[in-house]
SERO-4910 file (N, C-alpha, C, O; in steps of 0.05 Angstrom, whole numbers):
BEGIN
 pado doro    nc1    nc2    nc3   cac1   cac2   cac3    cc1    cc2    cc3    oc1    oc2    oc3
  Met    A    215     87     95    199     82     72    175    102     71    154     95     59
  Ser    A    179    124     83    158    144     84    156    160     58    176    172     50
  Asp    A    133    161     46    128    176     21    115    202     29     93    201     40
  Pro    A    128    225     24    116    250     32     90    257     17     75    274     26
  Gln    A     84    243     -4     59    248    -19     36    232     -7     13    236    -15
  Ile    A     41    214     11     20    198     24     16    209     52     34    211     68
  Pro    A     -9    217     58    -15    229     85     -8    209    107     -9    185    104
  Ser    A     -2    221    130      7    205    153    -15    185    162     -8    163    172
  Asp    A    -40    192    160    -61    174    168    -61    148    151    -67    127    161
  Ile    A    -55    151    126    -53    128    108    -27    113    114    -28     88    114
  Gln    A     -5    127    118     20    113    124     18     96    149     32     76    152
  Ala    A      1    104    168     -2     89    193    -20     64    189    -21     47    207
  Met    A    -33     61    166    -51     38    162    -36     13    155    -15     13    143
  Ser    A    -48     -9    163    -38    -35    154    -47    -39    126    -64    -24    116
  Phe    A    -36    -59    113    -44    -65     85    -74    -71     84    -88    -62     67
  Glu    A    -83    -87    104   -111    -95    104   -130    -71    108   -151    -70     95
  Glu    A   -122    -53    125   -139    -29    130   -140    -12    104   -162     -2     97
  Ala    A   -118     -8     91   -117      8     67   -133     -5     45   -147      9     30
  Ile    A   -131    -31     42   -146    -45     21   -176    -42     26   -192    -37      8
  Ala    A   -184    -44     51   -213    -42     58   -223    -14     51   -245    -12     40
  Glu    A   -208      6     58   -217     34     51   -217     38     21   -235     51     10
  Leu    A   -198     27      7   -196     29    -22   -221     16    -35   -232     26    -54
  Glu    A   -229     -7    -24   -252    -21    -35   -277     -4    -31   -295     -4    -49
  Glu    A   -280      9     -8   -303     27     -3   -303     50    -23   -324     57    -33
  Ile    A   -280     61    -28   -279     84    -47   -287     74    -75   -302     88    -89
  Val    A   -278     51    -83   -285     41   -109   -315     37   -111   -327     43   -132
  Lys    A   -327     26    -90   -356     21    -91   -371     48    -93   -390     51   -109
  Arg    A   -361     68    -78   -374     95    -80   -372    107   -107   -391    117   -118
  Leu    A   -348    105   -119   -344    116   -146   -360    101   -167   -371    113   -185
  Glu    A   -361     75   -164   -376     59   -184   -406     65   -182   -420     62   -202
  Gly    A   -415     72   -158   -443     79   -154   -451    104   -169   -475    108   -175
  Gly    A   -432    121   -175   -438    145   -190   -454    166   -175   -464    185   -188
  Lys    A   -458    163   -149   -473    182   -134   -454    202   -121   -431    196   -116
  Gly    A   -463    226   -117   -447    246   -105   -438    267   -125   -443    265   -149
  Lys    A   -425    287   -114   -416    310   -130   -389    304   -143   -374    287   -134
  Leu    A   -383    319   -164   -358    316   -178   -334    321   -160   -315    306   -161
  Asp    A   -336    342   -144   -313    349   -126   -308    326   -106   -285    320   -101
  Glu    A   -329    314    -96   -326    291    -78   -313    267    -92   -297    253    -81
  Ala    A   -322    263   -117   -310    240   -132   -281    245   -137   -265    226   -135
  Val    A   -273    269   -143   -245    275   -148   -229    271   -122   -207    260   -123
  Thr    A   -239    280   -100   -226    276    -74   -223    247    -68   -202    238    -58
  Cys    A   -244    232    -72   -243    203    -68   -222    189    -86   -208    172    -77
  Tyr    A   -222    198   -111   -202    186   -130   -174    192   -120   -157    174   -122
  Glu    A   -168    216   -112   -142    224   -102   -134    207    -78   -111    197    -76
  Arg    A   -153    203    -59   -147    187    -35   -142    158    -43   -125    144    -33
  Gly    A   -159    149    -62   -155    121    -72   -128    117    -84   -116     96    -81
  Thr    A   -118    137    -99    -92    135   -111    -70    133    -89    -51    118    -91
  Gln    A    -73    149    -68    -54    148    -45    -55    121    -31    -35    110    -24
  Leu    A    -79    111    -27    -82     84    -15    -70     62    -32    -57     44    -22
  Arg    A    -74     64    -59    -62     45    -77    -31     45    -75    -19     24    -74
  Arg    A    -20     69    -75     10     71    -72     19     60    -46     40     46    -45
  His    A      4     65    -25     12     54      2     11     23      1     29     10     11
  Cys    A    -10     12    -11    -12    -17    -13     11    -29    -30     22    -50    -23
  Glu    A     17    -16    -52     39    -25    -68     65    -25    -53     82    -43    -56
  Ala    A     70     -4    -37     94     -3    -21     95    -25      0    116    -37      4
  Lys    A     72    -30     12     71    -52     32     77    -79     19     92    -95     30
  Leu    A     66    -84     -5     71   -109    -19    101   -111    -27    113   -132    -25
  Ala    A    112    -89    -36    141    -89    -44    158    -95    -19    178   -109    -21
  Glu    A    151    -84      4    166    -89     28    164   -119     36    184   -131     43
  Ala    A    140   -130     34    137   -158     40    153   -175     20    166   -195     28
  Gln    A    153   -168     -5    168   -183    -25    198   -182    -20    212   -201    -23
  Ala    A    207   -158    -11    236   -155     -5    243   -173     19    265   -184     20
  Lys    A    225   -176     38    231   -193     61    233   -222     52    250   -237     61
  Ile    A    215   -230     34    216   -257     24    242   -262      8    254   -282     10
  Asp    A    249   -242     -8    273   -244    -24    298   -247     -6    316   -262    -13
  Lys    A    298   -233     17    320   -236     35    322   -265     46    344   -275     50
  Ile    A    300   -277     50    300   -304     61    312   -324     41    327   -342     49
  Val    A    308   -321     16    316   -341     -4    341   -332    -20    350   -347    -38
  Ala    A    352   -309    -14    373   -298    -31    402   -304    -21    418   -286    -19
  Arg    A    408   -329    -16    435   -337     -8    450   -346    -33    440   -359    -50
  Ala    A    476   -337    -34    492   -343    -57    497   -373    -61    499   -382    -84
  Asp    A    500   -388    -40    506   -416    -42    481   -434    -46    483   -458    -47
  Gly    A    458   -421    -48    433   -436    -53    419   -444    -28    396   -454    -29
  Ser    A    431   -441     -5    418   -449     20    398   -427     29    399   -404     20
  Leu    A    379   -436     45    359   -418     56    369   -406     82    379   -421     99
  Ala    A    366   -381     85    373   -368    111    356   -344    114    344   -333     95
  Thr    A    355   -334    139    340   -310    144    360   -288    153    379   -293    168
  Glu    A    355   -265    143    371   -241    150    352   -219    156    331   -217    144
  Pro    A    359   -202    175    341   -180    181    337   -161    157    356   -156    142
  Phe    A    313   -152    153    307   -135    131    308   -106    141    294    -99    160
  Asp    A    323    -89    128    325    -61    135    309    -45    115    318    -41     92
  Ala    A    286    -35    123    269    -20    105    278      9    101    266     24     85
  Ala    A    298     18    116    306     46    114    321     52     89    330     74     85
***
């Protein structure tokens, strides 16, 4: 599930770590302080963090779907293959 557009340092983050950094970036940008170039760089990183978080959420949702997705209506667990 590796996205080549997302840097490896972000790919290594947990969902919680990425959200925390994204929140910091939003606070910085909302503050309006700093140079335009820095704001653009922060925005780009924020976009990468958002995509990473969305991928983590989709992966979690797929795991949940695997748990409840039995044809006969029963609940079962099956290993989730993210590859």
